[in-house]
Structure formats: structure tokens, C-alpha cells
N, C-alpha and C positions, 0 to 999 in steps of 0.2 A: 213695083215696090211690095215687099213681103209684109203681110199684116198678121198680127197675133190676135186671135179672137178669144176673149175670155170665156164665152159660152162653149166654144169647142174644147177648152181645157176642162171644163166641168162635166161635159157629157161624153168625153173621150172620142170626140170627132163625130161629125154628122155623116150620114150614110154615103153621100157623094163628096166626101172630103177630099183634101188635097194630098197627093201622094205621087209615088212613082207610077209608071204606066205598065199595066198588064200587057204581056206579049212583047215587051221590049228586051233587047240585049244590053248588057253593060260589061265593062272590064275593070277590075280593080287591081291596083298595084300597092303592095304593103312592104314596109321595111320595119325591122324590129330588133329587140334585144332579148337574149335568152339567158337569164340568171341561172347559175348552177353552183354546187358545192366546190367544184374544181376550178371555178373562175367565172366563166361566162362565154358568151358568143353572140353571133348575129344571125338574122334570118331575113329572107326575102321571098316574096311570092307574087304570082300573077294569077288572077282568077276570073275567067270568063263566066258570066252568069246569065240566067234567063228568068224574067219575072213571071212567075205563075199567076200571081194576082198583084194588086197594088201594094201589098205588104208582105209578100212571100216570094222567095226565089230559090233556085237551085243552081249549082255551079260545079266547076272542077278547079280545085286549087292545085297549082303546080308550084311547089315550093322547095327551098333548100335551107338548111340550118347547119351552122358549124359551131360546135360546143366543146369547151374544155371540161373534162369529167374526172370524178373520182372512180377508180376501178377497185372492186372488192374481191378478195378470195374467200373461200369458205372458212378460213382461220381468223377472219376479221381484219386482216391486214389490208392496207389501202396504199395506192400510189397515184401520182398525178399523171394524167395522159392528155394528149391533144387529139382531137378527132377532126377529120376532114369533113367537108360538107355532106350531110345526108340529104337525099332527095325524097320528095313525097308527091303522090298523085292521089288526091282525096276528093271524093264527091261530097258536096256540102249542101246544107239546107239552112236558110236564115229566115227568121220571123221578126218583123219590125213592129214596134209599138208606136204607131203614129197617131198624133192628135191634131186634127184640123190643119191649119196652115203653117204649123210650126216647121222650121227647118232643122231643129234638133230632134233626132229620132233614135231612141235606144233600140238595140236588137239583141236577139239570142240565136245561137246557131249550133248545129251538130255536123259531124262529118264522119265518113268511113272510107278507108282506102289502103293503098300500098305505100310502105315506107322502106326506102333503101337503107341498109346498114353499112356504114363506111368502115374502112380499116382503122385500127387504133394505133397511134404512134406514142410510145412512151418516152418521157424525158430520160436520157441516159448520158451521164457525165463521162462515161468511158469512150463514147464515140461522138463524132461531130454531127451525125445525122439522127441519132436515136435508134430505137428498136420498134419495128412495126409488126403488129399481129393481125391476123385475119379473123373476123367473126365466123362462128360455125354456120351461121345463116346470113346470106347477103340481103335478105329482105323479109319483112313481116307485115301482116295485116294489122291495122290499128285504127284508132278513131280519135276524134277531138270534140271538145265542147268549147264554146266561146261566147263572149258577150262584149258589148261596147256601145258606141253610138256613132251616128253619122250626122254631120252638120253641113248642109249644102252638099258639096262634092268631097268634103273632107271626112275621113274615117279613122277612128281610134278604137282599139280593143285589147282584150286579154284572152288568151286561149291556152288550153292544156291538151297536149298530144299524148294519148295513151298508146305506147309501143312496147311490146314484150321485151324483157331483158334478153341479152345475148351471152352465150359462152364463147370464149376465144379458143383458137387452135394454136398448137405449138408448131415448130418448124417442120415437123413430120406430118402435120395435118390431123393430129389427134386432138380431140376436144378436151380442154383443161377445166379446172375448177374455178377459173377466173371469170367473174360475172360483170357485165357492163350494163348499167341502167340506160335504156334508150328513151324513156318518157321525158318530156320536157315542157316547161312553161314558157310562153312567149308573150311579150308586150309589144304591140305593133301600132304603127300609124301609117296612113297613106291617103290615097284618093281613088276615085273611080270616074270613068267616062261613059256616057250614054245611059240609057234606061229611064229617061225622065229625070225630074229634079224635085226633091222634097220642097214643099212650099208652093208648088204650082198644081193647078187642077188637072187631073188626067183627062185627056181628050177622048 
């Protein structure tokens, strides 16, 4: 039975407090929503991680996000576009603010890695399938910041992915003045397996 000790709350946990276990592996699975000016979309990720200490770990987030976006030209015009799922391969670091035997644990994290840039499909009433344009670059290096909490094996958080904007190509392969913003905000929830459990004393 989990216990909440008032003294641990006041002292921000005793030195041999309860936490995840150093040297253990864990795997997280998250599902989320991506709000955007052009509508919105969804995201999913799987993230194997290794506990460096009882309150810090590193991992590799393998993710995908599909987002409807606004596309801007240099004249200020905009149009609605649909985008297929972008992939990401991001190394991550999370720090947990754990207090005593509590199962509720806030965290802060950062990441850096590679983001795939998908083709853009424009809504086009003149055709049944729409018009598809290729980005000038198929991938960019980017990063993320995130924060949230874990409660037992449950996890919820908010993240922002910083990805450079893309220019689109025309049918001849020439780079145009059409710019697509690739950065996005994600709100996610999920769970993890392994790595020890918050609220139990590390062995």
C-alpha cells in the first residue's frame, strides 16, 4: 500500500527516497493531439529509455505526427493543406521532480534529433484527389521541450517540437516562395512499462 509522508513533502524527499530504479530500462507509448491553425491532427510515439539515476533518464523517441496546416506565400496569401504523417527520431533527456513516496511525479525534458518532412497535399475542388507538392528538403534537424507528470504507470504531458520551416518545389523541381511551418505543439497521454515504479523504494 502506497503511503504519503508529510515530512517528505516538506523536505523534498529523503536521500534514500522512493523512486524509479537506476540502471533499469523502460518503454513508453504515448498518443496525442496536435492543435494547429489549419485544423489539427494526431501524434503517436514509442520511446525506449534508460534510467541514468533514480530521477533522470535518456531515451530515443520514435514518433509520427499528421497535421492539417496553413501554408503561406511571401505575399501573405494562405491556403489550407493536408499533410501526411511526419516521422521523428529524437534523443531525449527527462528530469523528474520526485518527493518521497508520492506516485505523482512532475517532469521536464528536452530532445534533439531528426524530423522527416512529408509531402503537402492541397485541397483542390477542380480534381478529385487534390494537388500534391514536395518539400525542398525531406528532413531537418530539430529539437523539443516538454513537461508533464507521471502517476503510477500513467503519463501525461505537453511538448513543443522546433522544426525549421520548409520551402515547396513546383512540378519542375524548382524551389518556390511557398513556406510551410513544420514546428508543432503536442498534447499527449500514455503509459510506460518497466524501469521500476514511482512510490516504491529502489532496490
